C-alpha positions in Angstrom: -2.3 -38.2 -2.1 -1.8 -34.6 -2.3 -4.8 -32.7 -3.2 -5.4 -29.1 -4.6 -8.0 -26.7 -3.8 -8.6 -23.4 -6.0 -11.0 -21.1 -3.8 -12.3 -18.7 -6.6 -14.9 -16.4 -7.4 -17.9 -15.5 -4.7 -16.5 -17.9 -2.0 -13.0 -15.2 -2.1 -15.6 -12.5 -1.3 -17.0 -14.5 1.2 -13.9 -15.4 2.8 -12.5 -12.3 2.1 -15.3 -10.7 4.8 -14.7 -13.4 6.7 -10.7 -12.9 7.6 -11.4 -9.0 7.8 -13.8 -9.8 10.7 -11.8 -12.3 12.0 -8.9 -9.6 12.5 -11.6 -7.6 14.3 -12.2 -9.6 16.7 -8.4 -10.8 17.4 -7.7 -7.1 17.7 -10.6 -6.6 20.3 -9.5 -9.5 22.0 -5.5 -8.8 22.4 -4.8 -5.4 23.2 -1.8 -4.5 22.1 -2.7 -5.3 18.5 -5.1 -2.3 18.9 -2.4 -0.4 20.6 0.2 -0.8 18.1 -2.6 0.4 15.1 -1.6 -2.6 13.7 -5.0 -3.1 10.9 -7.3 -5.9 10.9 -7.2 -7.2 7.6 -3.1 -7.6 8.5 -4.0 -9.8 11.4 -7.0 -11.6 9.6 -5.1 -12.3 6.7 -1.8 -13.9 8.5 -4.0 -16.3 11.0 -5.9 -17.7 7.1 -2.4 -17.8 5.7 -1.1 -19.6 8.6 -4.1 -22.2 8.5 -3.4 -22.7 5.4 0.3 -23.5 5.6 -0.9 -25.7 8.5 -3.6 -27.7 6.9 -0.5 -28.3 3.9 1.1 -29.7 6.2 -1.3 -32.2 8.4 -3.1 -33.2 5.5 -1.3 -32.4 2.4 -4.0 -30.1 1.0 -2.7 -27.5 -1.0 -5.7 -24.4 -0.9 -4.5 -21.7 -3.7 -6.4 -18.6 -4.3 -7.7 -16.9 -7.4 -6.5 -13.5 -6.8 -8.1 -11.9 -10.0 -10.7 -10.2 -7.6 -7.9 -8.4 -5.5 -6.3 -7.4 -8.4 -10.0 -5.2 -9.5 -10.3 -4.5 -6.1 -7.1 -2.2 -6.3 -8.3 -0.7 -9.9 -11.5 0.4 -7.6 -9.5 1.4 -4.8 -7.3 3.7 -6.6 -9.8 5.4 -8.7 -11.4 6.4 -5.6 -7.9 8.1 -4.9 -8.7 9.7 -8.7 -12.0 10.9 -8.0 -11.3 12.9 -5.1 -8.0 14.5 -6.2 -8.8 17.7 -7.5 -5.8 19.7 -8.5 -6.4 22.4 -6.8 -6.0 20.7 -3.5 -2.0 20.8 -4.6 -1.8 24.0 -3.4 -2.6 22.9 0.5 0.7 19.7 -0.2 2.4 20.8 -2.6 5.6 21.9 -0.9 5.3 19.5 1.5 4.8 16.5 -1.5 8.2 17.5 -2.8 10.1 17.4 0.5 7.9 13.7 0.6 9.0 12.6 -2.8 12.5 13.5 -2.2 12.4 11.7 1.2 11.3 8.9 -1.3 14.5 9.0 -3.1 16.7 8.9 -0.6 14.8 5.7 1.0 15.4 4.0 -2.3 19.2 4.5 -1.7 19.4 3.5 1.2 17.4 0.0 0.8 19.4 -0.7 -2.4 22.6 0.5 -0.6 21.3 -1.9 2.3 20.9 -5.0 0.5 24.0 -4.8 -1.7 26.2 -4.5 1.1 24.5 -7.4 3.1 24.4 -9.4 -0.4 28.2 -9.0 -0.8 29.3 -10.1 3.0 26.6 -13.0 2.6 29.3 -13.8 -0.5 26.9 -13.6 -3.6 26.6 -11.2 -6.3 25.5 -7.8 -5.4 22.4 -7.7 -7.7 20.8 -9.9 -5.8 21.1 -6.7 -3.1 18.7 -4.6 -5.6 16.5 -7.8 -4.9 16.2 -7.4 -0.9 16.1 -3.9 -1.6 13.8 -1.3 -3.2 13.2 -4.1 -6.0 10.7 -6.0 -3.8 10.3 -3.5 -0.8 9.3 -0.5 -2.5 8.2 -1.5 -5.9 5.8 -5.0 -4.4 5.0 -8.0 -6.2 4.8 -6.4 -10.0 8.4 -5.0 -9.3 9.7 -7.9 -7.9 8.6 -10.1 -10.6 9.5 -8.2 -13.5 12.5 -6.7 -12.6 13.2 -11.0 -11.1 13.0 -11.9 -14.7 15.5 -9.7 -16.0 18.1 -11.0 -13.4 17.6 -14.2 -13.9 18.1 -13.7 -17.8 21.1 -12.1 -17.0 22.3 -15.4 -14.7 21.7 -14.5 -10.9 19.8 -17.9 -10.2 15.9 -18.3 -8.4 16.0 -13.8 -8.3 12.1 -14.0 -9.3 11.5 -16.5 -6.5 13.3 -14.4 -4.2 11.9 -11.3 -4.8 8.6 -12.8 -4.5 9.9 -13.5 -0.8 10.9 -10.3 -0.1 7.5 -8.5 -1.7 5.8 -10.9 0.5 7.5 -10.2 4.0 8.0 -6.7 3.4 3.9 -6.4 2.8 3.7 -7.9 6.4 6.1 -6.0 7.9 4.6 -2.8 6.1 1.4 -3.7 7.8 3.0 -4.3 11.5 5.5 -1.1 11.9 3.6 1.7 10.4 1.3 1.7 13.6 3.4 1.2 15.8 5.9 4.3 14.5 2.6 6.9 14.8 2.3 5.4 18.0 5.5 6.0 19.7 5.7 9.7 18.4 1.8 10.3 19.2 2.5 10.0 22.8 6.1 10.9 22.4 5.1 14.5 22.1 1.4 14.7 22.8 0.2 15.2 19.5 -3.3 16.1 18.7 -5.5 16.1 14.9 -5.4 19.7 14.2 -9.1 18.7 13.0 -10.4 18.5 16.7 -10.7 22.3 17.0 -10.8 22.7 13.2 -13.3 20.9 10.8 -10.6 19.6 8.2 -13.5 18.0 5.4 -14.4 20.9 4.0 -10.2 21.6 3.0 -9.7 18.5 1.6 -11.9 16.1 0.0 -10.0 12.8 0.3 -11.8 9.3 1.2 -12.2 8.0 4.9 -11.7 11.9 6.4 -15.1 13.7 5.3 -17.4 11.9 6.7 -15.1 12.0 10.2 -14.4 15.1 10.3 -17.5 16.8 9.1 -19.8 16.8 11.5 -23.4 16.5 10.5 -26.6 17.4 12.5 -28.8 14.9 13.3 -31.7 15.1 11.4 -29.5 14.9 8.5 -27.2 11.8 9.1 -29.5 9.2 7.7 -29.3 11.2 4.3 -25.2 11.7 5.1 -24.7 7.7 6.0 -27.1 5.9 3.4 -26.6 8.0 -0.1 -29.0 7.6 -2.9 -29.2 4.9 -4.9 -28.9 7.2 -7.8 -25.6 8.5 -6.0 -24.6 5.2 -5.6 -25.1 4.0 -8.7 -23.8 7.2 -10.2 -20.4 6.3 -8.4 -20.0 2.7 -9.5 -20.5 4.1 -12.7 -17.8 6.4 -13.0 -15.3 3.8 -11.3 -16.2 1.3 -13.9 -14.9 4.0 -16.4 -12.0 4.6 -14.4 -11.1 1.0 -14.6 -12.4 0.6 -18.7 -10.6 3.9 -20.1 -7.3 3.1 -17.8 -7.6 -0.4 -19.1 -7.6 1.0 -22.8 -4.8 3.4 -22.1 -2.7 0.4 -21.1 -3.9 -1.3 -23.8 -2.8 2.1 -26.8 0.8 3.0 -24.6 1.6 -0.7 -24.3 1.7 -0.7 -28.6 4.1 1.7 -28.6 6.4 -0.1 -25.9 5.2 1.6 -23.0 3.6 0.0 -20.1 2.2 1.3 -17.0 1.0 -0.5 -13.8 -3.4 -1.0 -14.5 -4.5 1.4 -11.1 -1.7 4.0 -12.1 -4.0 4.9 -15.5 -7.5 4.3 -13.7 -6.6 6.8 -11.5 -4.9 9.1 -13.7 -8.6 9.3 -15.3 -10.0 9.4 -12.0 -8.4 12.7 -11.5 -9.2 14.1 -14.9 -13.0 13.3 -14.0 -12.7 15.3 -11.3 -11.1 17.9 -11.8 -13.6 18.1 -15.3 -16.3 17.5 -12.6 -14.7 20.4 -10.5 -14.6 23.0 -13.5 -18.3 22.4 -14.6 -19.5 22.4 -11.0 -20.5 18.8 -10.5 -20.6 17.7 -7.3 -19.4 14.2 -6.6 -21.0 12.1 -4.1 -18.4 12.1 -1.7 -20.2 9.4 0.8 -20.4 6.4 -1.6 -17.0 7.1 -2.7 -15.5 7.0 0.5 -17.4 3.5 1.3 -16.2 2.3 -2.0 -12.3 3.0 -0.9 -12.7 1.3 2.7 -14.5 -1.5 1.3 -11.7 -2.3 -1.5 -8.9 -1.3 0.5 -9.9 -3.7 3.3 -11.0 -6.5 1.0 -7.6 -5.9 -1.1 -5.1 -6.3 1.8 -7.4 -9.7 3.5 -6.8 -11.4 0.0 -3.4 -10.2 -0.4 -2.5 -11.6 3.3 -4.9 -14.9 3.0 -3.4 -16.1 -0.1 0.3 -15.7 0.5 1.9 -19.5 0.2 4.1 -19.2 3.2 5.7 -22.5 2.7 7.1 -21.5 -0.9 9.1 -19.1 1.1 10.5 -22.1 3.6 14.1 -22.9 1.8 15.0 -18.9 1.7 13.2 -17.7 5.3 16.5 -17.0 6.7 18.4 -15.0 4.6 15.5 -13.4 3.6 14.5 -12.5 7.2 17.8 -11.0 8.2 18.0 -8.9 5.2 14.5 -7.8 5.9 14.8 -7.1 9.8 17.8 -5.4 8.6 15.3 -2.9 6.0 13.3 -2.7 9.0 15.2 -1.2 11.1 16.7 1.6 8.5 13.1 2.7 7.3 11.8 2.9 11.2 14.8 5.2 11.7 14.2 6.9 8.8 10.7 7.3 9.2 10.9 8.3 12.6 14.2 10.6 12.6 13.8 11.9 8.9 10.2 12.1 7.7 8.5 13.1 11.1 10.8 15.9 11.6 10.7 17.3 7.3 7.3 17.2 7.8 6.7 19.4 10.5 6.7 17.4 13.7 2.9 17.6 14.2 0.2 15.2 14.2 -0.1 14.8 10.5 3.8 14.1 10.2 3.1 10.7 12.4 0.5 9.7 9.9 2.5 10.6 7.1 5.8 8.2 8.7 3.6 5.6 9.5 1.8 5.7 5.4 5.4 6.2 4.5 7.0 3.1 6.0 3.6 0.8 5.2 4.6 2.2 1.0 8.7 1.8 1.5 7.8 -1.9 2.9 5.0 -2.9 1.2 3.0 -1.0 -1.4 0.6 2.1 -1.4 -2.0 0.8 0.3 -0.6 -1.2 2.8 0.5 2.6 4.2 -3.2 3.6 3.7 -3.9 1.2 5.8 -1.9 2.0 8.4 -2.8 5.7 8.1 -6.4 4.4 8.4 -5.8 2.4 11.4 -4.2 5.2 13.4 -7.2 8.1 12.4 -9.6 6.0 13.3 -8.4 6.3 16.8 -6.9 9.4 17.1 -8.7 11.7 14.3 -8.0 12.6 10.8 -5.0 13.2 9.1 -6.3 14.9 5.6 -3.1 16.1 4.5 -1.6 12.7 4.8 -4.2 10.8 2.8 -3.7 13.7 0.4 0.4 13.2 0.1 1.0 9.8 0.8 -1.3 8.2 -2.1 0.1 10.5 -4.3 4.2 10.2 -3.7 3.2 6.1 -3.8 0.8 5.8 -6.9 2.4 8.9 -9.0 6.2 9.5 -8.1 7.4 6.2 -6.3 7.5 3.9 -9.2 9.4 6.2 -11.5 11.8 7.5 -9.1 12.2 3.8 -8.1 13.1 2.7 -12.0 16.1 5.3 -11.9 17.3 4.3 -8.8 17.7 0.7 -9.6 19.0 1.3 -12.9 21.6 3.7 -11.7 22.5 0.9 -9.5 22.4 -1.8 -12.1 25.2 0.4 -14.1 27.4 1.0 -11.1 30.7 -0.8 -11.5 30.4 -3.0 -8.7 27.5 -5.4 -9.7 28.3 -5.1 -13.7 32.2 -5.7 -13.1 30.9 -8.8 -10.0 31.6 -12.6 -11.8 28.6 -14.5 -11.6 
């Protein structure tokens, strides 16, 4: 007799933290995972999802996870990005930001071109190629579900399920290839972070970077590592404001027929708050913000990966993996040959390449996790933590929508019978 069990509430937090520690333990025991900078949340999450699949196969017990907390963690994480994004910093990365945006647009075209070509070779409708392209990979689960529903209405059967499959495996692939890409570039060109010689924290106020780059006197270390209760509660209040105001903005825009991702409006609210505080000479506590950013990112990834229902993907696994392998080759070559070169062929460029591969194959948090894994080993890269989140959160979805609509309008897709 089949049994279904849903894990929710505080149990999700306990399990997600346990999964993170499991990933940390496994990464320490398997040196090649550390060598290639695989994020610990990816390691632990995959082990958990494989275990859940085994339990279902052996004992006919289906375990599902309530992912409401995961969505809240995503909002909290992007709120911290917004609270650290002072507009004055754009002068430091303005040109690089424009270059990476252009590279992202080229990648979206390559992803869809590859997907359409493979779908045609397989004898399928070229529209499925878009599902196996930027719709699911650069777009992630949300875009895959939205466009999959549109595709099914147009007559493409199982487009939504296929999109979820690509988005799921893309999430895994994005977390697996970013670290090795950076490792290869760093070792090949013997790269070092510029922050080893010049502290970068004072230049760029980016989550996860300042504490690592600003040496503090030993007597003040406790104050820096353990912020006052008022600072911690102030940060939580600001995060709550970002999430709530972003939600209200989304409600207003939705009434006008315009829908934006929740994390985007939350981050935009954070940017407004950060720059208002900067103009008023109010210092926002960076230590509390960085702690929240790191915790929310790691728990988001752990919950996302441990809640994957791998058995749902079994029917389409062969074609999905073949297309996914081709897309992995495309983005790996693109990151190493194009992104690394146009971003300056230095340490920052290597970290950006790792982050770019994550957001191009899965989601922006995956790209940031890739960069975290690399910088925790080799040193900080404030430039990467400024540019990659801005491209992934602000511009990638807009570019993706334009590219998808352009491909849909092509005669090849419009005139091919279903």
